[in-house]
C-alpha positions as CSV (number, residue, x, y, z in Angstrom):
1,M,0.0,0.0,0.0
2,Y,2.8,2.4,0.9
3,E,6.0,2.6,-1.2
4,F,7.6,5.4,0.8
5,I,6.8,8.4,3.0
6,S,8.6,11.7,2.5
7,G,8.7,14.5,5.0
8,T,10.4,16.0,8.0
9,V,11.9,13.7,10.7
10,S,10.0,14.9,13.8
11,D,11.3,12.2,16.2
12,R,13.7,9.3,16.3
13,T,14.3,6.5,18.8
14,P,16.8,3.6,18.4
15,A,14.1,1.5,16.8
16,S,11.6,3.9,15.2
17,V,11.3,7.1,13.3
18,V,8.4,9.6,13.0
19,I,7.9,11.4,9.7
20,D,5.8,14.5,9.5
21,A,4.3,14.4,6.0
22,A,2.1,17.3,5.2
23,G,1.1,17.6,8.8
24,V,0.4,13.9,9.4
25,G,2.9,12.1,11.7
26,F,3.7,8.6,10.6
27,E,5.5,6.4,13.1
28,L,7.5,3.6,11.6
29,L,9.3,0.8,13.4
30,A,12.8,0.4,12.1
31,P,15.9,-1.8,12.4
32,I,18.2,-0.6,15.2
33,G,21.0,1.6,13.7
34,A,19.1,2.5,10.5
35,A,20.7,5.5,8.9
36,F,17.9,8.1,9.0
37,P,18.5,11.8,9.0
38,E,18.5,13.8,12.2
39,V,15.3,15.4,13.7
40,G,14.3,18.4,11.6
41,Q,15.8,17.2,8.4
42,Q,14.0,15.9,5.3
43,A,13.8,12.1,4.8
44,T,12.3,9.5,2.5
45,V,11.5,6.3,4.3
46,F,10.7,3.1,2.4
47,A,7.6,1.5,4.1
48,H,6.0,-1.8,4.6
49,L,2.5,-2.0,6.2
50,V,1.3,-4.9,8.2
51,V,-2.4,-5.1,8.9
52,R,-3.8,-7.3,11.7
53,E,-7.1,-7.5,13.4
54,D,-5.9,-5.5,16.3
55,A,-3.3,-3.2,14.7
56,Q,-1.9,-1.6,11.6
57,T,1.9,-1.2,11.9
58,L,4.3,0.6,9.6
59,Y,7.9,-0.6,9.2
60,G,10.4,1.9,7.8
61,F,13.8,1.5,6.1
62,A,16.4,4.0,5.0
63,R,17.0,2.1,1.7
64,R,14.5,0.4,-0.6
65,E,16.9,-2.6,-0.7
66,D,16.6,-3.0,3.1
67,R,12.8,-2.9,2.9
68,N,12.9,-5.6,0.2
69,L,15.3,-7.7,2.3
70,F,12.7,-7.4,5.1
71,R,10.1,-8.7,2.7
72,V,12.3,-11.6,1.7
73,L,12.6,-12.6,5.4
74,L,8.8,-12.4,5.8
75,R,8.4,-15.1,3.3
76,V,10.4,-17.6,5.5
77,R,8.1,-19.9,7.3
78,G,7.9,-18.9,11.0
79,V,9.3,-15.4,10.6
80,G,7.0,-12.5,11.3
81,P,7.6,-8.8,11.2
82,G,9.0,-8.6,14.7
83,M,11.5,-11.4,14.1
84,A,12.5,-10.0,10.7
85,L,13.2,-6.6,12.2
86,G,15.2,-8.3,15.0
87,I,17.3,-10.2,12.4
88,L,18.0,-7.0,10.5
89,S,18.8,-5.2,13.8
90,G,21.1,-8.0,15.0
91,L,22.9,-8.7,11.8
92,G,22.4,-6.0,9.3
93,P,22.1,-6.7,5.5
94,S,25.7,-7.6,4.7
95,D,26.2,-9.8,7.9
96,L,22.9,-11.5,7.1
97,V,24.1,-12.5,3.6
98,A,27.5,-13.7,5.0
99,A,25.7,-15.8,7.7
100,V,23.6,-17.5,5.0
101,Q,26.6,-18.1,2.7
102,R,28.6,-19.6,5.6
103,E,25.5,-21.5,6.9
104,D,26.2,-20.0,10.3
105,L,23.3,-21.1,12.4
106,S,24.8,-19.5,15.5
107,A,24.6,-16.0,13.9
108,F,20.8,-16.4,13.8
109,T,20.2,-18.2,17.1
110,A,22.1,-15.4,18.9
111,I,19.1,-13.2,18.0
112,K,16.3,-13.0,20.5
113,G,13.4,-15.3,19.5
114,V,15.3,-17.2,16.8
115,G,15.6,-20.8,17.8
116,K,17.5,-23.6,16.1
117,K,14.5,-24.7,14.1
118,T,13.8,-21.2,12.8
119,A,17.5,-20.7,12.0
120,E,17.5,-23.9,10.0
121,Q,14.4,-22.8,8.2
122,L,16.1,-19.5,7.4
123,M,19.0,-21.4,5.9
124,L,16.8,-23.7,3.9
125,D,14.6,-20.9,2.5
126,L,17.4,-18.3,1.9
127,R,20.2,-20.6,0.6
128,D,19.0,-20.4,-3.0
129,K,18.4,-16.7,-2.7
130,T,21.9,-15.6,-1.9
131,P,22.4,-13.8,-5.3
132,L,19.2,-11.8,-4.5
133,L,20.2,-11.2,-0.9
134,A,23.7,-10.1,-2.0
135,S,22.3,-7.6,-4.5
136,L,20.0,-6.2,-1.8
137,A,22.8,-5.9,0.8
138,G,25.3,-4.5,-1.7
139,G,24.3,-0.9,-1.3
140,A,24.2,-1.0,2.4
141,V,26.0,1.9,4.0
142,A,27.0,2.5,7.6
143,A,25.1,5.1,9.6
144,P,26.9,8.5,9.4
145,T,29.0,9.3,12.4
146,P,27.4,12.3,14.3
147,S,29.6,15.4,14.3
148,A,28.3,16.4,17.7
149,A,29.6,14.8,20.8
150,Q,28.3,11.3,21.5
151,P,25.4,11.1,24.0
152,A,26.2,10.5,27.7
153,A,26.8,6.8,28.5
154,A,23.7,6.7,30.8
155,S,21.5,8.0,28.0
156,V,22.9,5.5,25.6
157,E,22.4,2.6,28.1
158,A,18.7,3.7,28.5
159,D,18.2,3.9,24.7
160,A,19.8,0.5,24.3
161,I,17.4,-1.1,26.8
162,S,14.5,0.6,25.1
163,A,15.6,-0.7,21.7
164,L,15.8,-4.3,23.0
165,V,12.4,-4.0,24.6
166,S,10.9,-2.8,21.3
167,I,12.0,-6.0,19.6
168,G,10.7,-8.4,22.3
169,Y,13.0,-8.4,25.3
170,S,11.5,-8.0,28.7
171,E,12.8,-5.0,30.7
172,K,14.8,-7.3,33.0
173,E,16.3,-9.3,30.1
174,A,17.2,-6.1,28.3
175,A,18.9,-4.5,31.3
176,K,20.9,-7.6,32.0
177,A,22.0,-7.9,28.3
178,V,23.0,-4.3,28.1
179,D,24.9,-4.4,31.4
180,K,26.9,-7.4,30.1
181,A,27.5,-5.7,26.8
182,L,28.8,-2.5,28.5
183,K,31.8,-4.6,29.7
184,Q,32.6,-5.5,26.1
185,V,31.9,-2.3,24.2
186,E,34.0,0.9,24.8
187,G,32.5,4.3,24.5
188,A,28.9,5.3,24.0
189,D,28.1,3.9,20.6
190,L,24.4,2.9,20.7
191,E,24.4,0.6,17.7
192,A,27.5,-1.3,18.8
193,L,26.1,-1.6,22.3
194,V,22.7,-3.0,21.2
195,K,24.4,-5.5,18.8
196,A,26.7,-6.7,21.5
197,A,23.7,-7.1,23.9
198,M,21.9,-9.2,21.3
199,R,24.9,-11.4,20.8
200,G,25.0,-12.0,24.6
């Protein structure tokens, strides 16, 4: 239904973005670390709408290829939107392709909610799609490094916990995972902290 939404970024969290398009605010759930512009800047977000009996949820992506990769994941048996978002948050497009090529089940089972059976199904369904996956991941770019000073460590820790809760962790699980990750990740880089927390 929606191809993209263009407008001004009115709010950002680690796992969502709000776009003000002609006075209407669209909230889109997004992979952690997605390279959206800063608040106040113009953005085009590629969208995917999921309609259920009790909710209509928009998912947003900085690149069309990332949105299409999300759609490829949705076609895997047992993978819903939340899990697909968690996979893209935990691995990112290029790491996802590499994991499929290496048949690295542990890369998938390290993600919250992905068990061995689902990881095996991902391998089975995606193995013959590696050329497509590689083409979708090929244009992936790292999020730009902010020119301003990095946020305070306490704020980054809170944002990391919030990001994990948004993809299915309980508050307690998220706090524990972030606390453990803080011992492994130096500095206040949110994306690195969240990914380390997801790896355990």
